[in-house]
C-alpha positions, 0 to 999 in steps of 0.5 A: 425491425426484429427483437427477441425478447431477451431471455436470462442466459442471454445476459452476459454480466461483466466479470465482478472486480474482486474487491481489494484486500486489507492485510496486516502484517503486525510482529516484532521489529528485524522480523522481514516485515517490511522486506516482505513488502517489497516483495508484495509491492514488486509483485503488482503493476503498481506500487507504493510504500509509505515509510515513517523515516527518511533514511529509510525510505532511501534505503528501500528505494536503492534497494527495488533500484537493483530490482527495477529499472532506475524510470520505474522507481520514485522517490518522495520524503522531506527532503527528497523528491526523484520522480521518473516522467511515468513511476510504477513504483513510489517509496515515500515517508509516511508524511510525503505520501503521494496518495493522488496516485492510483497503485494496485498496492498500498503498505503504510510500514510501522503504522504503530505510530498511530499512538505519537503526539507528534505523528499520528494524526498522520499514520491514522489518516493513512490507516483509515484512508490509504488504499491499494486498488488491489492490495493493501497492507499494513505493517506495524506491532503486533500492539496494533492487533486490536485495534485493527480488528475493532477497525476493519473486520475483514482485515487478513492478519499474515 
């Protein structure tokens, strides 16, 4: 058996997996944050967006259907569930987010609701635990900036 000794230049390491990006887009209402999130979602192979209201989730779902085939988009709220056999994109209320589905991109809208006495625990849980494998985007009020900076020192603000 002819075994030669490996030299350092013989060792080829696999490419290092790039760390998932954590981004916050903060600002006043009606400034295009959700529209930006939809564009980011569709720039990835798979994605999920959690929204605070079922009517908003339905509206975003309908907007996605204008840009993607129905078989690629799922809608999950407390009252409605439209899940094709192999969806690439998920639209849901924050409470109904199917977090068992791994996705490249994940967005949570209206994160300032983490301070809400009734729904805050769900939004806080999503802030702390819900992640996309490549990118996570938090949308909300600028009042969240100091909290996000404290919780996630490496977060990028857009």
